[in-house]
N, C-alpha and C positions, 0 to 999 in steps of 0.2 A: 713717423719722422721724429727722431729724438735729437734735440738741440740743447746743448748746455749753454744757455745764455748767460749764466753767471760767471763763466770762465773769463778771467781778465785778459784783455789783449796785451801781449807782452810789451808793446810799445805805446799803449794807450789808445784811445779812440782817435781816428783821423780827425783833424781839425778843419774848421772852415777855411783856414788859410791854405790847406792842401788842395782844396777843390777850386778855389777861385783865384783871381789875379787882380792886381791893382790896375792892369791895363786890359780892360775887356776887349773882346773881339769887335770888329766893325759891325754895325747893324746889318749890313748886307749879308755877311757870313752867318750871323745868327738867324736871320730870316730864312735863308736858303736851307740851312741845316734843319730848322724847326719844321718848315713846310714839307721837306722831303720825306718825312715819316708818313705822309699821305699814301705813298706808293706801297710801302711795305704792308701796312694794315689793309689797304685796299685788296691786295692779292689774297692774303690769308683769310680774311673774312669773306671775300668773294667765293672762295672754294666752299665754305660751309653754307653760305646763303644759297648757292647753286647746287648743293649736295644732292637734293632729290632729283634734279634734272640730270646731273652728271652720273648718278647711279644708273639711270636708264640708258644713257648714251654709251657708257663704258663697260657696264656690267650686266645690262639687260634687266628685264622685269623679274620680280621675285622678292620674297621677304628678306633675303640675305643681301641684296644688292646695296641697300642703304648702309648696312653695317660694313660691307666691304669698302664702300666709299669713305666712310669715317675711319676705317682701319688704315687706308692709304694716307689720310691726313695725319693719323697718329704716328705711323712709321716715318713719315717725312720729318716729323718733329724731332726724331732721334738725331737727325743731322744737324739740328741747331747747336747743340753743345760742341759738336765737332767743328762746325764753322766758326763758332765763337772762339774756340781755342786757337784755330789757325789764324783767323783775322786778328784776334787779340794779341797773339805773339807779334805779328808784323806791326800792329798799331803801337805796341809798347816799345818796339825796337826802332821803328822808322817813322812813326807819326800817325796822327789820327786821319789826316786828310787823304793820303793814298788809300787807306782802308775803306773810307767812305766812297771814294770813286770806284774802287774795285768791286765792292759788294753790290753796288747799284748796277754796274755793267753786267755782272752775272745775272742779276735779277731781271734785267731787261731781256736778255737772250732767252731765259727760261720761260718768261711770260709769253713772248712772241711764239716760241715753239709750242707751248700749250695750246694757243689759239689755232695752230695749224695741225694739230694731232688728228690722225684718222680715228674713226669710231669703231665700236664693236661690230657694227653692221658691215663695215668695210674690210677689217683685217682680223676680226675675231678677238680672241683673248689677248692678242699682242697689244691691242689698244690700252687695256688696263695696265699692262706692264710698262708701256711707254709713259702713261700718266704717272705711275708710281715713280719712275726714274726722274721725271721732270720735277715732281714735287720734292724729291730728295735734293735735287740741285737747288731748288728754291729755298728749302729749309737750310741748306748749307750757307747760302748767301745771306739769308735773314739773320743767321746766327751772329754775324759780324755787324749787322746793320743797326738794330735798335740800341744796343749797348754802346756802339760807336758814336751814334748821334747824341745820346744823352750825356756821355762822357765829354764830348766836344762842347756841348752847351753848358754843362756845369763848370767846366774848366774855363770857359770864355765869358761867362756872365758876370755882371757886377755882384759882389758878395751878398747884398741884401735882396737880390731879385732872382736867385738861382731857382727857387721853387716855382716862381711864376714863369720864368723862361722855359724851364723843363716841362712845366705843365702845358705851356702853349704848344710844345712839340707833341705832348701826349694828346692834346686837343686836335692837333693836325692829324694825328693817327686816327682819332675818332672820326674826323672828316673823311679820311680814307674809308673807314668802315661805313660811314653814311653814304658815300659815293657808291660803294659796293652794293649796299642794300638798295639804294635808289635805282642804280643802273640794272641790277638784277630784277627788281620789281617791274621796271619799265619794259625790260626785255621779255619777261614772262607774260606781261599784260598784252603787249602788242604783237608778239610772235608766239603763237600758240600751236598746239597739236604737233603734227609731224615736222613742220618747219622749225620748231624750237629744237627738236632733237637732231635734225639734219644739219642746220647751220646757225640757228639763232643763238645757241649757247656760246658760240665763239665771240660774239660781239663784246661782252664785258671783258674778256681776256685781251682782245685787241686794244680796247680802250686803256687797259692797264699797261700794255707794252708801250703805247705812245706816252703815257704819263711818266713811265720809268726812263725812257730815252730823254725826255725833256729834263728830268731831274739830273741825269748824268751831265748834260750840258750846263745846267745851272751851277752844279757843284764845282765846276772848273774855276770859278771865281773865289772860292773859299780860301781863307788863310789857314795856316797851321795853328793848332791850339797854343796859346801863349804859355800855358803851364808846361806843355811838353817842350816847347822851344827853350824855356828856362832850364828845364831838366837836361836837355841836350847840350846847351851851352856850358852847363856846369860839369859835364862829363859824367853824369850820374845815371845815364840810361842803363838799366839792368840787362845783362846778357841772357839771363834766364828768369824772365819776369814772373812766370807762374811759380817756380820754385821759391823765389823770394817771398811771394805772398803766402804760400803754404807754410813756410817756416815761421813767419813773423806776424801774420794777421789772420790766424785761423778763426778766432771768435768773430771777426768781422765777416768772414765768409759765411758763418752760420747765420748771421743777421741778414745778409743779402739773400741767402737761400730762403729764409722765412718770409721776408717781404715779397720776394718774387713768387713764392708758392701761393701766398694769399691773393696777390694781384692777378696771378694767372688763372686760378680756379674761379674767381669771381668774374673775370672777363670771358673766359672760354665757355663756362657753363652758363653764366648770367647774361651773356650777350650773343655770342656767335652760335651757341647750340640752340638758342631759343627758336629760330625758324623751323629747325627739324622737330623740336618738341611740339610746337604749335600744329605742325602738319601731321605728325604721326600719333600724337597723344590727344590733342584737343580737337582734331578733325577740321581745322581751318584749311582752306586750300592754299596753294603756294602764293597767290596774289595777296590774300589777307595776312598771312604770316609774315611775308616780307614787308608789307605795308606797316604792320605794327612794329616790326624791328626798326624800320626807317625812322618812325616817330621816336622810339627809344634812343636811337643814335643821335638825333637832334638834341635831346635832353642831355646826353653825355657831353656833347660839345659845349654846352652852356655851363655845366657843373665843373668840368675839368679845370679851367683856369681859376675858378673860384676856390677850389680845393688847394691848388698850388699856391695862390696868394695867402690863404689862411695858414698854410704851413710856414710861409715866411713870417707871418705875423705872430703866430702862437707856437711855432716849432713843429718839426717833423713828427716827433714822438707822440704828443697829445693828439695830433690830427689823425695819425695812423691808428691810435688806440680807439678813438671814437668810431672811425670807419670799420675797424675790426669788430667792435661790439655790434654794430649794425649788421655786419656779415654773419654774426652768430644768430642774431634775433629774427631776421626777416626772411631769408631765402625760402624756408620751408613753406611759410604762409604765401609768399609771392608765387611759387610754383603751383600751390593749390589754387590761387586765383586764376592762373592761366589755364589750368586743367578743367576747372568747373566754374561755370558762371557766364554771365553775358560779356559782350565785347569790352565794355568799360572796365570790368575787373581784370580781364586779360591784359588790357593796355596798362592799367595801374601796376600790375605785377611786373611787366616787361620794363617799364620806365624806372621803377624803384630799383630793380636789380641792376639795370644799366648804370644808374647814377652811383650806386655803391661801387661798382667795378671801375667806373670812370674816375671817381675820387681816389681810390687806392692806386690806380695806375698813375695818376697825376703826381701824388706825393711820393710814390715809390720811384718815379723817374729821377727825382733829385736825391732821395734818401739813399738809394743803393750805391751810386758812384761815390757819395760822400763817406761811405763806410771805409773806403780804401784810399791809400796814398796814390799820388800821381804815378810814381814808378810802379808799374805792374798792374795798374787799375783795370785795363781792359781784360787782361788775363784773369784777374780775380773775378770780374763780373761774368766770365764764362761759366763759373760755378752756378750763378743765378739762372743761367739758361738751362741747366739740368733740372732745376725746379720748374721752369716753364715747360720743359718737355713732359715731366711727370704730371704736373697739375694743370697744364694747359692742353698740350697736344693729345694726351691720353684720355682726358676726362670726358669730352663729348662722346667718344666711343664707349667708355665705361658707363656713362650715364644712360645712353640708349640701350646698352646691353642689360643693365640692371632693371631699367623700366620694363623692358620686354619680358625679362625672366621673372620678375616679382609681381608685375602688375601694379606696383605702387607708383603713383604720379608725383610723389614728393621726394623721391630718391635724389634727383639732381640738387634740390635745396639742401637735403641732409649732407650731401657731399661737400657743399660750400661751407656749411656750418661746422663740420668736423675739422676741416683744414683751418678755419678761422680760430677754433678753440685751441688747436695746437700752436698756432702762430702768436696768439695774444700774449702768452708769458714772455716770449722773446721781445715783442714790441714794448711791453711794460718795462723791461730792464735794459733796453737799448740806450746808448748815449745820444744826447741831442747834438745834431750837426748843423742846424740852421745858423746862419751868421748872427752874432749878437746874443746867443744863448749859451749859458754855462751850466754844466752839471753841478748838483749840490756838492760843495767842498772843493770844486775846481777853482784854482786861484786866477787862472787866466787861460787864454787860448793856447793850446800846444801847437807849435809850428815845426816844420821840418827844415833843417838847414840844407838848402839845396842850391843856393845862389852861387856859391864858390866851392871848390874842392875842400876847403877848410873853413867852411862857413861858421858864423857865430849867431847866437840869438840876438835879435835887434837891440835889446837893452842889457846884454851881458857880453859886450865886445871884448872884455878882458879874458874871457874863457872860451877860446876857440874849440870847436867840436869837430870830430871827424865827419866825413861826408855821410849824409843820410841819418845821423843820430838825431832823435827828437830832443828838443830843448824845452823843458818846462819853464818858460819865461814867467817872471813874476811881475 
């Protein structure tokens, strides 16, 4: 991954004013949007938490079945950037609200269909193919989901609370992961043996379908993003949002890629891959591995809003740098703890890895939308989902393959450390975007004239600017 973080953004760093509004969204809209991330993360973490069971249900017994199950997860992730581009285009052209309703409706249908799938015992290899197709549909819908929610929250939150609000949505997603871990653990604990593989595995997916349907109903009360409404009223909605971002904000895309890559590898290797690692490497049974992961998920829910609030207090850049340094220093040791040693050391490793991942996800939730202007923001964030595909969807499969091939139990930690080392130089040189912070030498916050077709900077009314031109107000 080569990123030229030093290249200047042709129009300067996006400002706090681009992301926020003087008229925040109603609290009901904020709460519904934030809590709805529960469903997305519930489903994707559920698949990995149930991977060892699903491997037997859809691909049979054998050493390759778990790898095939993880490969399905990885292939489905390829659909995330495609979904992000499609939903991003419609979100930048027609609004954030219809995209959030559409993506969750597709997710509801895919989750219900998964719960009703036939198994390998019933239809042979067709069962695995159907599972793959439905995972691809889910990946497509999720592509527009998380970036849409975070953009909606950042654009609708009060300027000094964007980090906290976005982190609450990240915490809600961790609650989704916690629910997935807890329901998976309860299902495996109370439904065992042949019953688990015949019908018990369907229970967590049915629960997810009910949660998703309820979210669709709740989202019907949400208002449109005020920042997008302002853009639409000014007549400045871009006809080709992705092209506009690629032309004028390429360095910002590099930054969103780097942040997304680091947050993804720490999350998908440090949290969602851990149950598979504990079961196949550390020889814990499925009940213990899911139990340890559930405890780690509780720790993440606590850490996430703290990290978001710290990024509001001290800035996105320093908070990300500290977390990035921890992602370099600790993962190898923590995976060593989980592979060798008593239960307490395994729990320590799982909790510390989960907290690093939760902190990066919380700060990245606000930092990535802030890198881009309102016009074309969702389309630009689709680039970040490419990083999520590479460093999120592919890494559990890659980690398990390398562990089996090399016999080294620290390979997953080394993967996280390598990505963190590549991302840190970009984080070091990124502009600060939290409200109230200025880069050294910056005289004031840069704003975009988007209120009228011939808008002016607030304190330079005598010099009208053409639409969309940045005004370095003094």
